[in-house]
C-alpha positions as CSV (number, residue, x, y, z in Angstrom):
1,X,139.3,139.2,114.7
2,X,140.4,140.5,111.2
3,X,137.6,141.0,108.3
4,X,137.3,138.1,106.1
5,X,137.3,139.4,102.0
6,X,135.4,137.0,99.5
7,X,137.2,134.8,97.3
8,X,137.2,135.7,93.4
9,X,135.3,134.1,91.4
10,X,137.0,133.3,88.1
11,X,135.3,131.7,85.1
12,X,137.0,130.4,82.2
13,X,136.1,127.5,79.9
14,X,137.7,124.0,80.5
15,X,139.0,121.9,78.0
16,X,138.3,118.4,78.3
17,X,139.1,115.3,77.2
18,X,136.9,112.7,75.2
19,X,138.4,109.4,75.4
20,X,135.3,107.5,75.8
21,X,134.4,107.1,71.5
22,X,132.3,104.8,70.8
23,X,132.7,102.9,67.5
24,X,135.2,100.8,65.9
25,X,137.9,103.8,64.5
26,X,138.3,102.8,61.0
27,X,141.5,104.2,60.3
28,X,143.3,103.4,56.9
29,X,147.2,104.3,56.3
30,X,149.5,104.5,53.1
31,X,152.7,103.1,53.4
32,X,154.6,106.0,52.1
33,X,152.6,108.9,52.8
34,X,151.4,108.1,56.5
35,X,147.7,109.3,55.2
36,X,144.5,108.2,57.6
37,X,141.3,108.4,58.0
38,X,138.4,107.7,60.8
39,X,135.9,108.4,63.4
40,X,137.4,111.0,66.1
41,X,133.9,110.7,67.8
42,X,130.4,109.0,67.5
43,X,127.0,110.3,67.8
44,X,124.6,108.6,70.2
45,X,126.8,106.4,72.6
46,X,126.0,107.1,76.5
47,X,129.6,106.9,77.9
48,X,131.2,108.4,81.3
49,X,131.0,112.0,81.6
50,X,134.3,114.0,80.7
51,X,133.2,117.2,82.4
52,X,135.1,118.5,85.5
53,X,132.1,119.8,87.3
54,X,129.8,116.4,87.4
55,X,129.6,114.5,89.3
56,X,131.1,110.4,87.9
57,X,127.7,109.0,88.0
58,X,126.7,111.4,84.8
59,X,127.0,110.0,81.9
60,X,127.8,111.9,77.8
61,X,125.8,111.8,74.9
62,X,126.9,113.4,71.5
63,X,124.5,114.3,69.5
64,X,124.1,114.6,65.7
65,X,125.1,118.3,64.5
66,X,127.6,119.1,67.5
67,X,130.6,119.2,65.0
68,X,128.9,121.6,62.8
69,X,129.7,124.9,64.4
70,X,132.9,124.3,64.8
71,X,134.2,122.4,61.6
72,X,132.2,125.4,59.7
73,X,135.0,128.1,61.9
74,X,137.6,125.9,61.1
75,X,136.9,125.9,57.5
76,X,136.3,129.5,57.2
77,X,139.4,130.4,59.3
78,X,141.7,127.7,56.7
79,X,142.2,125.7,60.2
80,X,142.2,122.4,61.4
81,X,142.9,120.8,65.2
82,X,146.1,120.5,66.5
83,X,147.4,116.7,65.7
84,X,148.9,115.3,69.0
85,X,150.0,112.3,70.6
86,X,148.6,111.2,74.0
87,X,146.7,115.2,74.7
88,X,150.4,116.4,75.0
89,X,150.3,120.5,74.0
90,X,153.5,121.0,72.0
91,X,154.0,117.6,70.4
92,X,152.4,118.0,67.1
93,X,152.5,114.4,65.2
94,X,151.1,115.3,62.1
95,X,148.1,117.3,60.6
96,X,144.5,117.0,59.7
97,X,143.3,117.4,56.4
98,X,139.5,117.0,56.2
99,X,136.7,117.1,59.2
100,X,133.3,116.3,58.7
101,X,129.9,114.7,60.0
102,X,129.3,111.6,58.8
103,X,125.9,109.4,59.8
104,X,128.3,107.9,62.6
105,X,130.2,110.7,64.0
106,X,133.5,113.3,63.2
107,X,134.5,111.7,60.4
108,X,138.7,112.7,59.9
109,X,141.3,112.5,57.7
110,X,145.2,113.2,58.2
111,X,148.8,112.5,57.8
112,X,151.6,111.7,60.6
113,X,154.8,112.9,60.4
114,X,157.7,110.5,58.9
115,X,159.5,111.5,61.3
116,X,156.7,111.4,64.7
117,X,157.8,108.9,67.1
118,X,156.4,107.6,70.4
119,X,158.2,107.1,73.7
120,X,159.5,103.4,72.6
121,X,161.4,104.7,70.1
122,X,159.2,103.5,67.3
123,X,157.6,105.7,64.6
124,X,153.8,106.5,65.1
125,X,153.1,105.5,61.4
126,X,154.1,102.0,62.0
127,X,152.5,101.3,65.2
128,X,149.4,102.1,63.5
129,X,150.4,99.6,59.9
130,X,151.0,96.7,62.4
131,X,147.8,98.0,65.2
132,X,149.4,98.8,68.3
133,X,148.4,102.0,68.4
134,X,145.1,102.6,67.8
135,X,142.8,104.7,68.7
136,X,141.8,108.6,68.8
137,X,140.8,111.4,71.7
138,X,139.4,114.7,71.0
139,X,140.2,117.6,73.2
140,X,137.0,120.1,73.0
141,X,135.2,122.3,74.9
142,X,131.4,122.4,75.3
143,X,129.9,125.3,74.2
144,X,126.0,124.2,74.3
145,X,124.4,121.2,76.3
146,X,121.2,120.1,78.3
147,X,121.7,118.4,81.7
148,X,118.8,115.2,82.4
149,X,119.0,115.9,86.8
150,X,117.0,111.8,86.5
151,X,118.7,110.5,84.4
152,X,122.2,112.1,85.0
153,X,122.9,112.2,81.5
154,X,124.7,115.3,79.4
155,X,123.6,115.7,75.9
156,X,126.6,117.6,74.0
157,X,124.5,119.9,71.2
158,X,127.9,121.8,69.9
159,X,131.4,121.7,70.7
160,X,134.7,123.4,69.9
161,X,137.2,121.2,68.9
162,X,140.9,122.5,69.5
163,X,142.6,119.7,69.1
164,X,142.4,115.2,68.4
165,X,145.2,113.4,69.7
166,X,146.8,109.8,68.5
167,X,146.3,107.6,72.3
168,X,146.8,103.9,73.0
169,X,144.2,103.4,75.1
170,X,140.6,104.5,74.4
171,X,138.5,105.1,76.6
172,X,135.7,102.4,74.7
173,X,136.9,99.7,73.5
174,X,135.4,99.9,69.9
175,X,137.2,103.2,69.4
176,X,139.9,101.4,67.5
177,X,142.6,101.2,64.4
178,X,140.2,98.4,62.3
179,X,142.3,98.1,58.7
180,X,145.8,99.3,57.3
181,X,146.6,99.8,53.3
182,X,150.1,99.3,52.9
183,X,150.7,100.7,49.6
184,X,150.8,104.6,48.0
185,X,151.2,105.4,44.0
186,X,155.2,105.7,44.8
187,X,155.6,102.5,46.4
188,X,153.2,100.7,43.4
189,X,155.8,102.5,41.1
190,X,158.8,101.0,42.7
191,X,157.4,97.5,42.9
192,X,156.7,97.7,39.0
193,X,160.1,98.4,38.4
194,X,161.6,95.5,40.5
195,X,159.1,93.5,38.3
196,X,161.4,94.6,35.5
197,X,159.5,97.7,33.8
198,X,161.3,101.1,33.3
199,X,160.5,104.2,35.1
200,X,158.3,104.8,32.1
201,X,156.7,102.2,31.5
202,X,155.8,101.8,35.0
203,X,153.8,105.3,34.8
204,X,152.3,104.0,31.5
205,X,150.9,101.4,33.7
206,X,149.6,103.4,36.9
207,X,148.1,105.5,34.1
208,X,146.5,102.5,32.5
209,X,145.3,101.1,35.3
210,X,144.6,97.4,35.9
211,X,143.9,96.7,31.9
212,X,147.5,95.9,31.8
213,X,147.2,93.0,34.1
214,X,144.8,91.3,31.7
215,X,147.3,91.3,28.7
216,X,146.3,94.8,27.3
217,X,149.2,96.4,27.4
218,X,151.1,95.8,24.4
219,X,154.5,97.1,25.4
220,X,154.7,94.2,28.2
221,X,156.2,91.0,28.1
222,X,154.7,88.3,28.8
223,X,156.9,87.3,31.5
224,X,156.6,90.7,32.9
225,X,152.7,90.5,32.7
226,X,153.0,87.3,35.0
227,X,154.9,88.7,37.1
228,X,152.7,92.0,37.3
229,X,149.5,89.4,37.5
230,X,150.9,87.5,40.9
231,X,152.0,91.1,42.1
232,X,147.9,91.9,41.9
233,X,147.1,88.8,43.8
234,X,149.2,89.7,46.6
235,X,148.2,93.0,46.6
236,X,144.6,92.1,46.5
237,X,144.4,88.5,47.5
């Protein structure tokens, strides 16, 4: 009978996809630039574990402070997690701009590339604006955790975040896009020009703020002022 050789033990960190986010994903996008903000992960909410090593009855809970170290590391290195679509490596659809811990969880702002498209052919930005694509999911590695064997709860204390994906279906239904903004300064400037202003007048009006809409811009005709007031009511009904 041949010799029986023990199988080697290979140890390496496994990435987890945290799709069980627990608050409304409050995202605001600007029409021209594709910028948006929201919560990428939420604190103190029990949800099914994403660990490969735990059985399905276990729950995860991300605790405040879990993102502090990874945020500090990205800040020091001048980097950000990748912005992916559906956790697909190589399918980069934009860039994250800021990461910070808020009272509720991991607060992020980012920008979707203008040409980034979903498999349907529609742009991701347009799908986000109409509310069809409205969730996020983080890809991370747990560096510190505690396990409650009696309650079957894993408390996550420290994670390394490598990517944050835009996804179509979140693991928790409250992880949603809830608000979309449609105007950026360049788009508003075009609207002002359409209302009858020259480009110089439009820039002057934007720099002067909404005072002009109360009759304080003496370079505007009464007709244009009325049109601008109507435009203001459309923007802020």
